[in-house]
C-alpha positions as CSV (number, residue, x, y, z in Angstrom):
1,M,7.2,-22.3,-6.4
2,K,5.3,-25.1,-4.6
3,V,2.6,-24.6,-2.1
4,I,2.1,-26.7,1.0
5,I,-1.3,-26.6,2.8
6,P,-1.4,-28.6,6.1
7,L,-4.9,-29.6,7.0
8,A,-4.8,-32.8,8.9
9,G,-6.2,-31.6,12.3
10,F,-9.4,-32.8,13.8
11,G,-10.9,-29.4,14.2
12,T,-12.2,-30.2,17.7
13,R,-13.3,-26.6,18.4
14,L,-15.8,-26.8,15.5
15,R,-17.6,-29.9,16.6
16,P,-20.2,-31.2,15.9
17,H,-19.6,-30.0,12.3
18,T,-16.1,-31.6,12.1
19,Y,-17.4,-35.0,13.1
20,T,-18.6,-35.4,9.5
21,K,-16.3,-33.0,7.5
22,P,-12.8,-31.8,7.8
23,K,-12.4,-28.2,9.2
24,P,-11.3,-26.7,5.9
25,L,-14.6,-27.7,4.3
26,V,-16.7,-25.7,6.8
27,R,-18.6,-23.2,4.7
28,V,-18.5,-19.4,5.0
29,A,-20.1,-17.0,2.5
30,G,-21.1,-19.6,0.0
31,K,-18.0,-21.9,-0.1
32,P,-15.7,-23.9,2.1
33,V,-12.9,-22.0,3.9
34,L,-10.4,-24.0,1.7
35,G,-12.0,-22.6,-1.4
36,H,-11.5,-19.1,-0.3
37,I,-7.8,-19.8,0.4
38,L,-7.3,-21.5,-3.0
39,D,-8.9,-18.7,-4.8
40,K,-6.4,-16.3,-3.3
41,L,-3.6,-18.3,-4.9
42,T,-5.0,-18.0,-8.4
43,G,-2.5,-16.3,-10.7
44,L,0.6,-17.2,-8.7
45,P,3.4,-19.2,-10.4
46,I,2.6,-22.4,-8.6
47,E,4.2,-25.6,-9.9
48,E,2.2,-27.9,-7.6
49,T,0.0,-27.7,-4.4
50,I,0.7,-30.3,-1.8
51,F,-2.1,-31.0,0.7
52,V,-1.2,-32.7,4.0
53,V,-4.4,-34.5,4.9
54,G,-5.5,-36.7,7.7
55,Y,-9.0,-37.2,9.2
56,L,-11.6,-37.4,6.4
57,G,-8.9,-36.4,3.9
58,D,-10.8,-38.1,1.0
59,Q,-13.3,-35.2,1.2
60,I,-10.5,-32.7,0.6
61,R,-9.3,-34.6,-2.4
62,E,-12.9,-34.8,-3.8
63,Y,-13.5,-31.1,-3.3
64,V,-10.3,-30.0,-4.9
65,S,-10.6,-32.3,-7.9
66,A,-14.2,-31.2,-8.4
67,N,-13.5,-27.5,-8.3
68,Y,-9.9,-26.9,-9.4
69,T,-7.6,-28.0,-12.2
70,F,-4.1,-27.2,-10.8
71,P,-1.6,-30.0,-10.2
72,A,-2.2,-31.4,-6.7
73,R,-0.6,-34.0,-4.5
74,Y,-1.9,-35.5,-1.2
75,V,0.3,-36.6,1.7
76,E,-1.2,-38.3,4.7
77,Q,-0.3,-37.3,8.2
78,K,-1.2,-40.4,10.2
79,E,0.1,-39.1,13.5
80,L,-0.6,-35.5,14.5
81,K,2.8,-34.5,15.8
82,G,2.6,-30.9,14.9
83,Q,3.1,-28.4,12.1
84,A,6.7,-29.1,11.4
85,H,6.1,-32.8,11.3
86,A,3.4,-32.2,8.6
87,L,6.0,-30.4,6.5
88,H,8.5,-33.1,7.1
89,L,6.3,-35.6,5.4
90,T,6.5,-33.5,2.1
91,A,10.3,-33.6,1.9
92,D,10.4,-36.0,-1.1
93,Y,8.3,-33.6,-3.2
94,V,9.6,-30.2,-2.3
95,S,12.5,-28.1,-3.7
96,G,13.2,-24.5,-4.2
97,P,10.8,-21.7,-3.0
98,V,7.7,-22.8,-1.1
99,L,4.6,-21.0,0.2
100,I,3.0,-22.5,3.3
101,V,-0.6,-21.7,4.1
102,F,-2.6,-22.9,7.0
103,V,-6.4,-22.9,6.6
104,D,-7.5,-21.7,9.9
105,T,-7.8,-18.1,8.6
106,I,-8.9,-15.9,5.8
107,F,-6.3,-13.2,5.0
108,E,-5.7,-10.3,2.7
109,A,-2.1,-10.1,1.5
110,D,-0.4,-9.2,-1.8
111,L,1.4,-12.5,-2.7
112,S,2.3,-11.4,-6.2
113,T,5.5,-9.7,-5.0
114,L,7.0,-12.9,-3.6
115,A,8.9,-13.7,-6.8
116,D,11.0,-10.5,-6.3
117,E,11.5,-11.0,-2.6
118,Q,15.1,-10.4,-1.5
119,A,14.9,-12.0,2.0
120,D,15.3,-15.7,2.6
121,G,11.8,-15.9,4.0
122,V,8.6,-13.9,4.8
123,I,6.4,-14.5,7.8
124,Y,3.0,-12.7,7.5
125,V,1.8,-11.1,10.8
126,K,-0.9,-8.9,12.2
127,E,-0.8,-6.6,15.1
128,V,-3.0,-7.8,18.0
129,D,-3.9,-6.5,21.4
130,D,-3.4,-9.8,23.2
131,P,-0.6,-11.9,21.7
132,R,-0.8,-14.7,24.3
133,R,-3.0,-16.9,22.2
134,F,-0.7,-16.8,19.2
135,G,2.8,-17.4,17.9
136,V,4.6,-14.0,17.6
137,V,7.7,-12.7,16.0
138,I,10.2,-10.3,17.4
139,A,11.7,-8.0,14.8
140,E,14.5,-5.5,14.7
141,N,14.6,-3.1,11.7
142,G,12.1,-5.3,9.9
143,R,14.3,-8.4,10.3
144,I,12.9,-11.2,12.5
145,T,15.3,-12.2,15.3
146,R,13.1,-14.6,17.3
147,L,9.8,-16.5,17.2
148,V,7.9,-17.3,20.3
149,E,4.9,-19.7,20.4
150,K,2.0,-18.4,22.7
151,P,4.1,-16.2,25.0
152,T,3.0,-16.1,28.6
153,T,4.4,-12.6,29.0
154,P,4.2,-9.9,26.3
155,V,7.2,-9.8,24.1
156,S,5.6,-8.7,20.8
157,N,2.2,-7.9,19.4
158,L,3.0,-9.2,15.9
159,A,1.0,-12.4,15.7
160,V,1.8,-15.0,13.1
161,I,-1.2,-15.6,10.9
162,G,-0.2,-18.9,9.4
163,V,1.2,-17.8,6.0
164,Y,4.9,-18.3,5.3
165,Y,7.2,-18.0,2.2
166,V,10.6,-19.7,2.3
167,K,13.1,-19.5,-0.6
168,N,15.4,-22.3,0.5
169,S,13.1,-25.2,1.3
170,A,16.0,-27.6,1.5
171,L,17.4,-25.6,4.5
172,M,13.9,-25.5,6.1
173,L,13.4,-29.3,5.8
174,E,17.0,-29.8,7.1
175,C,16.1,-27.7,10.2
176,I,12.8,-29.6,10.6
177,A,14.7,-32.9,10.5
178,E,17.1,-31.5,13.2
179,L,14.1,-30.4,15.2
180,I,12.7,-33.9,15.1
181,E,16.0,-35.6,15.7
182,R,16.7,-33.5,18.8
183,D,13.1,-33.9,19.9
184,I,12.6,-30.1,20.2
185,K,8.9,-29.7,21.1
186,T,6.6,-26.9,22.2
187,Q,3.5,-28.1,24.2
188,G,4.2,-31.6,23.0
189,E,4.4,-30.9,19.3
190,Y,7.0,-30.0,16.6
191,F,6.2,-26.4,15.8
192,L,7.2,-24.6,12.6
193,A,8.3,-21.6,14.6
194,D,11.0,-23.7,16.3
195,A,12.3,-24.8,12.9
196,F,12.3,-21.3,11.6
197,Q,14.3,-20.2,14.7
198,L,16.9,-22.8,13.8
199,M,17.1,-21.3,10.3
200,I,17.5,-17.8,11.7
201,D,20.2,-19.0,14.1
202,R,22.0,-20.3,11.0
203,G,21.9,-16.9,9.4
204,A,18.7,-17.0,7.3
205,R,17.1,-13.6,7.0
206,F,13.4,-13.6,7.6
207,V,11.2,-10.5,7.4
208,A,7.8,-9.7,8.7
209,R,5.0,-8.5,6.4
210,T,2.0,-7.0,8.2
211,V,-1.5,-7.8,6.8
212,D,-4.6,-5.6,7.4
213,V,-7.1,-8.5,7.4
214,W,-6.9,-11.7,9.3
215,E,-10.2,-13.6,10.0
216,D,-10.1,-16.7,12.1
217,C,-12.1,-19.8,11.1
218,G,-11.2,-22.0,14.1
219,K,-14.3,-22.0,16.3
220,P,-18.1,-21.2,15.8
221,E,-18.1,-17.6,16.9
222,T,-15.1,-16.7,14.7
223,V,-16.5,-18.6,11.7
224,L,-19.6,-16.4,12.0
225,H,-17.4,-13.3,12.2
226,T,-15.5,-14.4,9.1
227,N,-18.8,-15.0,7.3
228,R,-19.8,-11.4,8.1
229,Y,-16.5,-10.1,6.8
230,L,-16.7,-12.0,3.5
231,L,-20.3,-11.0,2.9
232,E,-19.4,-7.4,3.3
233,H,-16.4,-7.7,1.0
234,G,-17.7,-9.2,-2.3
235,G,-19.1,-12.5,-1.1
236,A,-22.7,-11.6,-1.1
237,Q,-25.3,-13.1,-3.5
238,E,-29.1,-12.9,-3.5
239,A,-31.6,-15.3,-5.1
240,K,-35.2,-15.5,-5.9
241,T,-37.5,-15.9,-2.8
242,E,-41.2,-16.2,-2.2
243,N,-43.0,-13.7,0.0
244,S,-39.9,-13.0,2.0
245,V,-37.7,-10.1,3.1
246,I,-33.9,-10.2,2.4
247,V,-31.8,-7.9,4.6
248,P,-28.3,-7.7,2.9
249,P,-25.6,-8.7,2.9
250,V,-26.5,-12.3,2.5
251,Y,-25.4,-15.3,0.3
252,I,-28.3,-17.4,-0.9
253,D,-27.6,-20.2,-3.3
254,S,-29.9,-20.2,-6.4
255,S,-31.2,-23.6,-5.5
256,A,-32.3,-22.7,-2.0
257,V,-36.0,-22.3,-1.2
258,I,-36.9,-19.3,0.9
259,R,-40.6,-18.8,1.7
260,D,-42.5,-16.5,4.1
261,S,-39.3,-15.6,5.9
262,V,-36.9,-12.8,6.9
263,I,-33.3,-13.6,6.0
264,G,-30.3,-11.4,7.0
265,P,-28.3,-9.6,7.6
266,Y,-25.1,-11.8,7.5
267,V,-26.7,-15.1,6.5
268,S,-25.3,-17.7,4.2
269,V,-27.7,-20.3,2.8
270,A,-26.2,-23.2,0.9
271,G,-27.7,-25.1,-2.0
272,G,-30.8,-27.3,-1.6
273,S,-31.7,-25.7,1.7
274,T,-35.3,-24.7,2.7
275,I,-36.3,-22.0,5.0
276,V,-40.0,-21.6,5.7
277,R,-41.9,-19.1,8.1
278,S,-38.6,-18.2,9.8
279,I,-36.4,-15.4,10.8
280,V,-32.7,-16.1,10.3
281,R,-29.9,-13.6,11.2
282,D,-26.1,-13.8,11.4
283,S,-26.1,-17.5,10.7
284,I,-24.8,-20.2,8.3
285,V,-27.1,-22.8,6.9
286,N,-25.5,-25.7,5.1
287,E,-26.5,-27.9,2.2
288,R,-30.1,-29.3,2.2
289,A,-30.9,-28.1,5.7
290,H,-34.5,-27.5,6.5
291,I,-35.6,-24.7,8.8
292,E,-39.3,-24.2,9.7
293,D,-41.1,-21.9,12.1
294,A,-37.8,-20.9,13.7
295,N,-36.2,-17.6,14.9
296,L,-32.4,-18.1,14.7
297,I,-29.4,-15.8,15.3
298,Q,-25.7,-16.6,15.4
299,S,-26.4,-20.2,14.5
300,L,-24.5,-22.9,12.5
301,I,-26.9,-25.4,10.9
302,G,-25.3,-28.5,9.5
303,K,-25.8,-30.3,6.2
304,D,-29.2,-32.2,6.0
305,A,-30.2,-30.9,9.4
306,V,-33.8,-30.3,10.3
307,V,-34.8,-27.5,12.7
308,R,-38.4,-26.9,13.7
309,G,-39.5,-24.5,16.4
310,S,-38.7,-21.1,17.9
311,F,-35.0,-21.3,19.0
312,Q,-32.6,-18.4,19.4
313,R,-29.1,-19.8,18.9
314,L,-28.1,-23.3,17.6
315,N,-25.0,-25.2,16.7
316,V,-26.4,-28.2,14.9
317,G,-24.3,-30.8,13.1
318,D,-25.0,-32.6,9.9
319,S,-28.1,-34.8,9.5
320,S,-29.4,-33.7,12.9
321,Q,-33.1,-33.1,13.8
322,V,-34.1,-30.6,16.4
323,E,-37.8,-29.9,17.1
324,L,-39.5,-27.8,19.7
325,T,-42.6,-29.5,20.9
326,P,-45.7,-27.2,20.9
327,G,-46.3,-25.7,24.3
328,E,-42.6,-25.7,25.3
């Protein structure tokens, strides 16, 4: 089995952080989102992992090569024409079964059973209250009959989470090629859902598998929510501090310096960071950030950023400096 991970988007909803790093490298609970995804694939019979990269793709390559040893290939998507177009670019390197994983989300699913799967494909879904923001599947007796991208009227509450298994990748790529040739677009892009619909129309049997956990990593508030979930479910780590109070769960890198502060709950502090005389709650502090005399909640502090002063909520990008002048 091969794995395809498309991650060429700009991540505009996570700016300013994605001005300097690709969205999959935004950190939650001590490591990039991409790292959490790759860890879930450990132990699967994977022949090769293909990363479809774009903006700042060299950082993806550097992170993967520094932290993982599996066979990896990188394909550049120079024009962002949609999900199906990203997979189209991998056609020369894919055959047989394929697992497709998008990195917007953290999920909990048993992928070990895929080798015994009888259906032609599996689309992982989660029941949601409001399906209008998502692609959804319509299923009858467990078999998917139709996929709808962001329906304006309720047709199903089974939202697609961005994890797919396809046995016959040749048929999938053939349908994607047809999609592009016929210029079938949804909201101006070539969507994977439309390609899967062509496969279903040709007789392919897709089934829906429901997951219990689906945590979004696409915008600041959902990144913080995902950080909370991961800290509560095995991602916590404490480290030595000086004259400080730690309120678990937290993740504190062993190289971080915490002095005269209150940290937590739900705080991730990356390596090389310094927090002095501050209260930090429900926040993510990235590498080598410096926080001093601050009161922060629900904040994202970028790499090498400096924050001084009594703020409440901040979204500060890498290498920024924010100071509150005395008396303000």
